[in-house]
LODRENDO-966277 format. One line per field, with one value per residue (C-alpha): residue number from 1; x, y, z; residue in one letter. Coordinates in steps of 0.02 Angstrom, whole numbers. Example, Ala and Ser with C-alpha at 12.3 -4.5 7.8 and 13.67 -1.06 7.14 Angstrom:
REM residues 2
num [1,2]
px [615,684]
py [-225,-53]
pz [390,357]
residuo [a,s]
REM end
This chain:
REM residues 340
num [1,2,3,4,5,6,7,8,9,10,11,12,13,14,15,16,17,18,19,20,21,22,23,24,25,26,27,28,29,30,31,32,33,34,35,36,37,38,39,40,41,42,43,44,45,46,47,48,49,50,51,52,53,54,55,56,57,58,59,60,61,62,63,64,65,66,67,68,69,70,71,72,73,74,75,76,77,78,79,80,81,82,83,84,85,86,87,88,89,90,91,92,93,94,95,96,97,98,99,100,101,102,103,104,105,106,107,108,109,110,111,112,113,114,115,116,117,118,119,120,121,122,123,124,125,126,127,128,129,130,131,132,133,134,135,136,137,138,139,140,141,142,143,144,145,146,147,148,149,150,151,152,153,154,155,156,157,158,159,160,161,162,163,164,165,166,167,168,169,170,171,172,173,174,175,176,177,178,179,180,181,182,183,184,185,186,187,188,189,190,191,192,193,194,195,196,197,198,199,200,201,202,203,204,205,206,207,208,209,210,211,212,213,214,215,216,217,218,219,220,221,222,223,224,225,226,227,228,229,230,231,232,233,234,235,236,237,238,239,240,241,242,243,244,245,246,247,248,249,250,251,252,253,254,255,256,257,258,259,260,261,262,263,264,265,266,267,268,269,270,271,272,273,274,275,276,277,278,279,280,281,282,283,284,285,286,287,288,289,290,291,292,293,294,295,296,297,298,299,300,301,302,303,304,305,306,307,308,309,310,311,312,313,314,315,316,317,318,319,320,321,322,323,324,325,326,327,328,329,330,331,332,333,334,335,336,337,338,339,340]
px [-634,-678,-659,-596,-618,-480,-482,-354,-402,-369,-488,-494,-569,-663,-829,-782,-729,-903,-1004,-905,-915,-1113,-1140,-1032,-1122,-1312,-1275,-1158,-1250,-1088,-1014,-846,-714,-682,-496,-460,-271,-289,-169,-221,-403,-417,-598,-665,-646,-818,-917,-842,-861,-1051,-1079,-994,-1098,-1250,-1235,-1160,-972,-810,-694,-523,-405,-230,-120,-11,141,208,202,273,438,457,441,557,683,685,710,532,494,315,195,89,134,107,120,-54,-62,80,-6,-127,27,57,-111,-45,41,-103,-235,-202,-320,-455,-492,-460,-551,-465,-584,-515,-608,-685,-799,-985,-1031,-1185,-1214,-1175,-983,-988,-973,-827,-733,-724,-683,-558,-398,-320,-187,-127,-90,-187,-344,-377,-452,-372,-335,-410,-241,-143,-42,115,112,198,350,371,385,500,357,307,176,28,69,-95,-78,-186,-282,-243,-392,-501,-385,-418,-288,-275,-200,-109,-31,26,119,199,254,312,204,264,438,416,332,482,608,509,521,701,673,541,585,462,486,427,273,112,-43,16,183,79,-4,159,262,110,124,320,311,180,187,101,47,-123,-294,-412,-559,-717,-734,-876,-790,-700,-816,-738,-808,-734,-829,-990,-1008,-926,-963,-820,-754,-725,-639,-524,-491,-443,-338,-268,-313,-412,-526,-379,-286,-438,-614,-761,-898,-1012,-911,-939,-1115,-1146,-1061,-1153,-1327,-1267,-1102,-1030,-913,-921,-750,-742,-565,-468,-472,-568,-676,-738,-774,-960,-915,-802,-863,-756,-832,-945,-901,-997,-1140,-1309,-1361,-1208,-1163,-1338,-1343,-1176,-1257,-1403,-1292,-1192,-1329,-1400,-1241,-1195,-1351,-1255,-1075,-938,-998,-1144,-1233,-1374,-1232,-1152,-1307,-1337,-1153,-1180,-1354,-1312,-1107,-1071,-922,-1016,-1148,-1000,-925,-1070,-1128,-963,-911,-1097,-1120,-945,-877,-761,-668,-672,-585,-464,-400,-410,-299,-179,-176,-129,20,74,87,171,311,436,417,426,585,664,588,663,845,832,766,897]
py [-2500,-2315,-2216,-2041,-1845,-1724,-1534,-1409,-1239,-1080,-949,-850,-998,-1063,-1005,-1102,-1267,-1247,-1246,-1394,-1486,-1467,-1508,-1661,-1727,-1685,-1808,-1929,-2115,-2190,-2145,-2057,-1971,-1792,-1718,-1554,-1490,-1328,-1160,-1047,-1078,-1040,-1008,-1049,-1224,-1226,-1162,-1332,-1445,-1404,-1447,-1621,-1642,-1617,-1765,-1875,-1863,-1862,-1715,-1719,-1559,-1588,-1419,-1396,-1350,-1537,-1556,-1376,-1416,-1574,-1456,-1324,-1450,-1530,-1358,-1317,-1136,-1102,-1083,-935,-898,-1051,-1258,-1299,-1352,-1482,-1552,-1667,-1785,-1828,-1895,-2084,-2009,-1965,-2108,-2284,-2386,-2359,-2233,-2039,-1924,-1747,-1599,-1427,-1299,-1223,-1367,-1402,-1574,-1621,-1804,-1939,-1991,-2145,-2253,-2137,-2165,-2344,-2308,-2465,-2386,-2534,-2545,-2375,-2263,-2097,-2078,-1908,-1826,-1782,-1588,-1464,-1391,-1377,-1534,-1418,-1393,-1561,-1480,-1392,-1555,-1657,-1760,-1791,-1663,-1776,-1881,-1877,-1735,-1747,-1606,-1593,-1538,-1682,-1842,-2025,-2089,-2282,-2265,-2438,-2413,-2240,-2320,-2451,-2336,-2197,-2051,-1913,-1957,-1975,-1804,-1714,-1813,-1743,-1558,-1578,-1607,-1458,-1278,-1185,-1026,-1114,-1175,-1133,-1217,-1224,-1304,-1451,-1509,-1496,-1599,-1723,-1765,-1796,-1879,-2014,-2023,-2172,-2224,-2132,-2208,-2093,-2048,-2007,-1823,-1809,-1799,-1623,-1517,-1357,-1227,-1277,-1441,-1371,-1223,-1307,-1454,-1588,-1532,-1357,-1423,-1534,-1386,-1274,-1398,-1469,-1649,-1779,-1925,-2034,-1926,-1854,-1918,-1966,-1853,-1992,-1973,-1769,-1807,-1907,-1784,-1643,-1726,-1806,-1711,-1764,-1610,-1434,-1375,-1173,-1188,-1070,-913,-772,-740,-917,-922,-851,-787,-662,-493,-527,-698,-683,-815,-972,-1035,-983,-1157,-1187,-1023,-1004,-1181,-1117,-963,-1068,-1173,-1013,-920,-1061,-1082,-876,-780,-631,-703,-594,-646,-507,-642,-508,-390,-534,-588,-421,-400,-572,-520,-349,-371,-314,-408,-588,-525,-503,-663,-781,-683,-708,-886,-942,-887,-940,-1060,-1134,-974,-934,-1096,-1087,-916,-957,-1116,-1015,-877,-1002,-1082,-924,-866,-1032,-1010,-918,-1068,-1192,-1132,-1154,-1310,-1383,-1316,-1380,-1560,-1575]
pz [1634,1664,1509,1517,1440,1443,1427,1454,1495,1615,1690,1519,1434,1569,1481,1322,1417,1508,1361,1287,1441,1467,1289,1311,1460,1420,1272,1337,1388,1463,1622,1610,1723,1678,1690,1664,1651,1734,1745,1849,1856,2035,2096,1916,1956,2048,1869,1798,1955,1951,1785,1816,1986,1892,1787,1919,1855,1942,1889,1912,1909,1850,1883,1729,1832,1850,1659,1621,1722,1608,1459,1533,1572,1403,1330,1237,1236,1286,1154,1128,1318,1391,1391,1382,1197,1241,1390,1321,1262,1457,1489,1507,1666,1749,1681,1716,1597,1459,1334,1349,1221,1216,1164,1116,1226,1063,1025,1038,1059,943,987,1101,1101,1171,1008,957,1132,1095,901,846,854,775,886,869,1022,948,847,757,610,469,455,314,295,122,91,71,282,270,192,351,463,334,261,96,16,17,170,282,414,568,677,858,923,943,1000,1052,1170,1198,1374,1372,1201,1251,1391,1306,1160,1303,1209,1325,1300,1109,1103,1192,1064,926,974,939,765,745,717,812,714,561,617,514,614,791,869,964,792,705,833,864,667,682,839,794,605,531,704,698,659,572,659,568,488,592,752,710,595,563,469,297,308,360,234,71,-39,-40,-196,-147,17,-92,-195,-43,39,-113,-72,-153,-93,-91,43,138,159,26,-34,54,221,221,177,324,437,397,430,594,646,807,861,803,823,818,743,622,707,781,617,648,840,873,1040,965,897,740,740,588,475,550,511,602,651,738,818,885,967,1054,1109,1193,1292,1354,1398,1490,1608,1599,1575,1653,1588,1504,1333,1282,1177,1114,1066,978,889,821,740,654,591,531,484,303,310,333,197,81,133,106,-47,-133,-59,-88,-264,-317,-199,-325,-375,-178,-136,-282,-227,-32,-82,-188,-51,87,-20,-60,127,169,30,148,274,153,71,241,274,108,139,325,250,113]
residuo [m,a,d,h,i,l,y,a,t,d,k,n,y,c,e,l,c,a,v,s,l,y,s,l,l,s,r,l,s,s,k,v,v,i,h,i,i,e,s,s,l,e,e,r,k,d,d,l,s,k,i,a,d,q,f,g,c,e,i,d,f,i,p,i,e,d,i,s,k,r,l,v,d,a,g,i,p,p,y,r,g,g,y,s,p,y,a,r,f,f,i,s,d,y,v,n,e,g,r,v,l,y,l,d,c,d,t,l,i,k,d,d,l,s,s,l,i,h,f,d,l,k,g,n,p,l,g,a,v,i,d,q,s,t,s,y,v,n,v,l,i,g,h,k,q,h,d,i,y,y,n,s,g,i,l,l,f,d,v,e,k,c,r,e,q,n,v,p,e,r,f,l,e,a,v,k,t,i,d,l,s,n,t,f,l,g,a,d,q,e,i,m,n,v,a,f,f,n,q,f,t,t,l,p,v,a,a,n,m,m,f,t,c,r,f,f,k,p,k,h,i,y,s,v,s,t,k,s,e,s,d,y,y,t,e,e,e,f,d,r,a,n,i,k,p,l,i,i,h,f,a,g,g,g,t,y,q,p,w,r,e,e,g,v,y,y,m,d,e,d,a,d,a,w,f,g,v,c,e,s,l,y,p,n,g,k,y,d,l,n,k,l,r,s,i,k,s,s,s,s,k,r,k,r,f,f,g,t,a,g,k,m,p,g,l,y,c,y,l,k,g,r,y,r,n,l,k,l,l,p,k,r,i,r,a,r,k,m,f,k]
REM end
């Protein structure tokens, strides 16, 4: 039974997808089939095919048009100009058996993911990592404040269970219950948490290491996310994940992404690892890596952030948590009226 890796990308994000794909295959010990849901990828397909060929992998390009038509027919508006964020939930229409590990393009693989692909999902159709967001995001989707809320950037699908439970149709039905103008973290993530509530298996936090997990101590993460060990991960789990992360996820906006000029908040070791892979694949590519390194090393904004957050992490996280909750307030008010 084959195992599968899934990405979704277009020509604008091809380099990001290539870096993630190369970092994955260079560490993976098992054979997999690569699937890429593509939108206007055109001649950039060759970039990704060459990487797959280098490691003896089959690569399958899935045009997004068929999936987009189903979403349009269901009356679902595009998100940020397209339908790529929703497409991953239709993979059971294209894969017949086994496991599918979906990876966002803004990821860097740090270790062999073979064991993650075969993680025990305990009969559930999906596995995911608990999101770092403030607990109040649950209010926006009609859940209780401390219900577990998952991140959609790394997902593990059990294809057989997805078919049994008709995951694509359940996703389409869940859209009808969401006010897409009132989402906070991304429409696909809120829809996912509604559609499969209480049917996720929690993956280890090492499988989705975002900036907060890499920089702050667990007690500060609990503060900024308004979570506790009982509805998140333990200090021991965070410590193990930081020693041996599986996947670095450069999520959270441009300031956390090393390929952007404003991306000055990320840890050096992770940013440098990303630069190294990108430079090996695209020595003359769209990203001026020397310029980015220079900006990162000389940015006064970065120095202020690490100076303040490093010396007073408790205060920083407290203020950031209060700011995020205040930012959510108008949407929370609308959500409470909706779910009364």
